[in-house]
N, C-alpha and C positions, 0 to 999 in steps of 0.2 A: 467098368461099364458106366458108372455114374459120370465119369469124365467124358466119355464118348457122347452121352446124352446131352451133357452141358455144351460140348462143342457143336453138336448138331443143332441145338437150340440157338446157340450164338450165330452159327452160320445162317440159319433160317432168318434170324432177326436182321442180320447184315444184308442178306439178299432182299428182304422186304424193304429195308431202308434204302438200298440201292434202287429198287424199283420205284419207290416213292420219289426219290431224288430225280430219277429219269423223267417221271411224269411231271414233276415240278419244273424241270428244265424245259420240257416241251411246252408247258404252259407259259413260261417266261418268254420263250422264243416266239410263240404265237402273239403274245402281248407286244413284244418288241416289233414284230412285223406290222402289227396294227398301228403302233405309234409311228413307225417310219412311214407308213402309207399316209397317215394323217399329216405328218410333217411335210411330205411331198406335196400334198394337196394344199396345205397352208402356204408353202412357198409359191406354188402356182397361183394361188389367189392373190398373194402379194404382188407377184409380177403383173398379173392382170390389172390390179388396182393402180400400180405405178404407171402402166401404159395408159390407163384411162385418165390418170391425173395429168400426164403429159398432153394427151389429146384435149382434155378440157382446158388446160392452161393455154394451149394454142388457140382454141376456139374463143376463150375469153379475150385474148389479145386481139383477135380479128374483130370481135364485137366492139371492143374498146376503140379500135381504129375506125370502125364504121360510125360509132357514136360521135367521135371527134370530127369526122368528116361531115356528118349531118349538122353538128353544132356550128361548124365553120360556114356551111352553106346557109344556115339560118342567120348567122351574124352578118353575112354578106347581103342578105335580103333586107336587113334593117338599116 
């Protein structure tokens, strides 16, 4: 009988450990999903920033051309 009680206690301990591991796994999965969502948001932010950089670069070039044109016009007046 003593052996049966030991086995029962061991089985209960293993079941409890399994349940803890399942809970930990779910917790890790949740954390992973949160990290993946954050990574997607960061990638989206990077894409937005790169698009904005391209637009600002084009605007800078246009302004530079306008300034050069104005300077040429001023030189022509002198």
